[in-house]
C-alpha positions in Angstrom: 218.6 66.4 168.1 216.5 66.6 165.3 215.1 69.9 164.5 212.5 69.5 162.1 211.0 66.7 160.5 207.9 66.4 158.0 205.8 62.9 157.8 204.8 61.2 155.2 203.8 64.9 153.3 202.1 65.3 150.1 200.9 68.4 147.8 197.9 69.0 145.1 197.2 71.1 143.2 193.9 70.0 142.1 194.0 65.8 141.1 197.4 66.9 139.5 200.1 65.8 142.6 202.8 68.1 143.0 204.4 65.6 146.3 203.6 62.3 146.9 204.7 61.3 150.8 207.5 62.6 152.5 209.2 62.3 155.4 212.5 63.5 156.5 214.4 65.5 158.9 216.5 68.3 159.3 219.2 68.5 161.7 221.8 71.2 163.7 225.4 70.7 161.3 223.2 69.7 158.2 223.9 71.2 155.6 222.0 70.7 152.6 221.5 70.0 148.9 217.6 69.8 147.9 218.1 68.9 144.1 215.4 67.8 140.8 215.2 68.7 137.8 212.8 71.2 136.6 209.1 71.3 138.4 210.3 68.3 140.6 208.5 70.0 143.6 211.9 71.9 145.6 210.4 75.0 146.2 207.4 73.7 147.0 209.2 71.2 149.3 210.7 74.5 150.8 207.7 76.3 151.6 206.2 73.4 153.3 208.2 73.0 155.6 208.4 77.5 156.2 204.6 77.0 156.8 204.0 78.8 154.4 201.0 76.4 152.4 199.8 74.1 154.1 200.2 70.7 152.7 196.8 68.0 151.5 197.8 65.5 153.9 200.9 65.1 156.6 202.6 67.1 158.8 205.4 68.9 159.4 206.6 70.0 163.0 209.5 72.5 164.6 210.8 70.4 167.3 208.7 69.0 168.2 205.9 70.9 167.7 203.0 70.7 164.9 204.3 73.8 162.6 200.2 74.5 161.7 200.3 74.9 165.6 202.3 77.7 165.3 202.4 81.8 164.5 204.3 83.5 162.4 205.9 84.7 164.0 207.0 81.8 166.5 208.1 80.0 163.1 210.1 82.8 161.7 212.2 82.6 165.4 213.5 79.2 164.6 213.9 79.8 160.4 215.0 81.9 158.1 213.5 82.1 154.5 215.8 83.5 151.4 213.8 83.4 148.2 215.3 83.4 144.6 213.7 86.9 144.5 211.6 90.0 146.3 211.7 93.7 145.1 209.6 94.9 147.6 206.3 98.7 147.5 208.9 100.8 148.5 212.5 102.3 147.7 213.9 100.8 151.1 218.6 101.1 152.1 219.9 98.0 152.1 220.8 98.7 155.9 216.6 99.1 156.1 216.5 95.9 154.3 219.3 93.5 156.6 217.4 95.1 159.8 214.1 93.1 158.6 215.7 89.6 159.5 215.3 91.5 163.6 211.9 91.4 163.9 211.3 87.5 164.8 213.4 89.0 167.6 212.4 92.4 168.9 209.0 92.7 167.5 207.2 96.0 165.6 207.0 99.4 167.0 210.3 99.2 167.5 213.5 101.2 166.3 217.1 99.6 166.0 218.9 99.4 169.0 222.4 99.3 168.6 223.5 95.3 168.9 220.4 95.0 165.9 223.2 97.1 163.8 225.9 96.2 165.1 224.2 92.5 164.0 223.5 94.1 160.8 227.3 95.1 160.6 228.4 91.7 161.4 226.2 89.9 158.1 227.4 93.0 155.8 230.8 91.3 156.8 230.6 87.8 156.5 229.3 88.2 152.8 231.6 91.1 152.3 228.9 93.7 150.5 230.0 96.8 153.4 229.7 99.0 150.5 226.5 98.3 150.1 225.4 99.2 153.3 223.7 103.0 152.3 222.6 101.9 148.6 218.8 102.0 147.7 218.0 98.1 147.9 216.0 98.8 144.1 218.2 99.8 142.6 221.1 96.6 143.3 221.4 94.2 140.5 219.9 90.5 141.1 223.3 88.8 142.0 223.3 91.5 145.0 219.6 91.4 146.0 220.4 87.7 147.4 223.7 88.6 149.0 221.0 92.0 151.0 218.4 89.2 151.4 220.6 86.1 152.9 221.9 88.9 155.4 218.5 89.3 156.4 218.6 86.4 157.0 222.2 85.4 159.1 220.6 88.8 161.3 217.7 86.8 162.4 220.1 84.5 164.2 217.2 80.9 163.6 218.7 77.6 164.0 217.6 77.3 160.2 218.0 78.8 157.6 216.5 77.2 154.0 217.7 79.6 150.8 215.4 78.9 147.2 218.7 78.3 144.6 220.9 80.9 146.2 223.8 81.0 143.6 220.9 82.3 141.2 222.6 85.9 139.4 225.9 85.7 141.5 229.5 86.0 140.3 232.0 83.0 140.5 233.4 84.6 143.3 230.3 85.4 145.1 229.3 81.7 144.7 232.1 80.2 146.3 232.3 82.2 149.1 228.8 82.3 150.1 229.1 78.5 149.5 231.7 79.0 151.7 229.3 80.8 154.5 226.9 77.9 153.9 229.3 75.6 154.9 230.8 77.6 158.0 227.3 77.7 159.2 226.3 74.4 158.8 230.1 73.7 161.3 228.8 75.6 163.7 225.8 74.0 164.6 223.2 75.5 162.3 221.1 73.8 159.6 221.1 74.2 156.1 218.5 73.6 153.5 219.4 75.4 149.5 217.6 74.2 146.8 219.6 73.8 143.5 219.6 72.4 139.3 223.5 72.0 140.6 224.2 68.7 141.0 228.3 70.3 141.6 227.4 71.9 144.0 226.1 69.4 146.0 229.3 67.3 145.9 231.5 69.9 146.3 230.1 71.8 149.6 227.0 69.8 150.9 227.3 67.1 153.3 223.7 65.9 152.5 221.5 65.7 149.6 218.1 65.0 149.2 216.8 64.1 145.6 213.4 65.4 144.5 211.4 63.3 141.3 207.7 63.0 140.1 206.8 64.3 143.0 209.1 62.0 145.7 211.6 61.8 147.7 214.3 59.2 145.4 217.4 60.4 147.9 218.9 60.7 150.8 222.3 60.7 151.9 226.0 61.9 151.0 226.3 63.0 147.9 229.1 60.9 147.1 226.6 58.2 147.6 223.6 60.0 145.6 225.1 61.5 142.6 226.6 59.3 140.4 225.8 59.3 136.1 222.9 56.3 137.2 220.7 59.0 138.9 222.4 62.1 135.9 219.6 60.2 133.6 216.5 60.0 136.0 216.4 63.7 136.6 217.5 65.2 133.6 217.7 62.7 130.7 221.0 63.3 129.3 223.9 60.6 129.2 226.8 61.0 130.9 231.0 59.8 131.3 231.5 59.6 135.9 234.5 60.8 136.2 236.1 60.2 140.0 239.6 61.7 140.9 241.1 62.9 143.7 238.6 62.6 146.5 236.3 64.4 143.5 233.8 63.7 141.1 233.1 65.5 137.9 230.4 64.5 135.1 231.4 65.1 131.6 228.4 64.3 128.3 228.3 61.4 126.4 
C-alpha cells in the first residue's frame, strides 16, 4: 500500500528550475535517505511532499487524495516534519514543545490529557532525553533541540516522518541511537524519509536511497545498488576508492 506518491513534480524560482519531473512513492517500512549535494533541491522536495509549498507542475497524493485538497490538520495527522532548526517565539518548556505534536489529534483549545502526557513521556524515553523535560527549550543546545523536535514528531503518531538533516548537531552517540530508532520505526511499518549529506549514513542505516542531482531524481533503490564511487564523483566532484568488505562499503580519497 502506497502512503504517498508524487507524479511529474517540478518547482521553479523565477526562471530557475529547482526540481524537474520528480516521480516517486513512499511505502510502509521504507527508511529512506535522500542524498544530494548542496543546492540539489533536497529541502525543496521535502517541503513539496509536505504541502508547505506548491509545485509549478505535477501533483502529490497522500493516500488516494491530492495533497492540495487536504487541510493542514489532515496532512499533519498523517505526516510529521522535523526541520533542521526551530526557535519558538516564547520560552516554552521541552514538555510543552513535545506536547504540541498532539495538536493534530486533539485540536486546539484543550489541555493535554493523561494519554497525551504519557505519549510525551514515551517519546522522551525513546530518545533518552527525560532529563530535559522541564528545561526551557530556547536554552538548549542545537543538538538537544533537534532531539526535542524528533520527540514532537513521534507523539504526533503520523505514518510518515520527514526529517531534514536529522543528525546535524548531534554527538556521535546520539547519532547512532537516532539512526537505530529510525530503523525500528520503519520496521514497525512507518515510513521514514531523511535528507542527508552523508552517503555512509545511507549505506549503514537505510533500506532505500533517493538521489537528487541538478534538480533531477537520478537514483532510487537499495543503497548498495545506488551508492558507488561513480556516484560520489558525479555528486560531489571528488575521486574516491570504493572498498567493499564484510557487507560494508567505504570510500577513501584518492
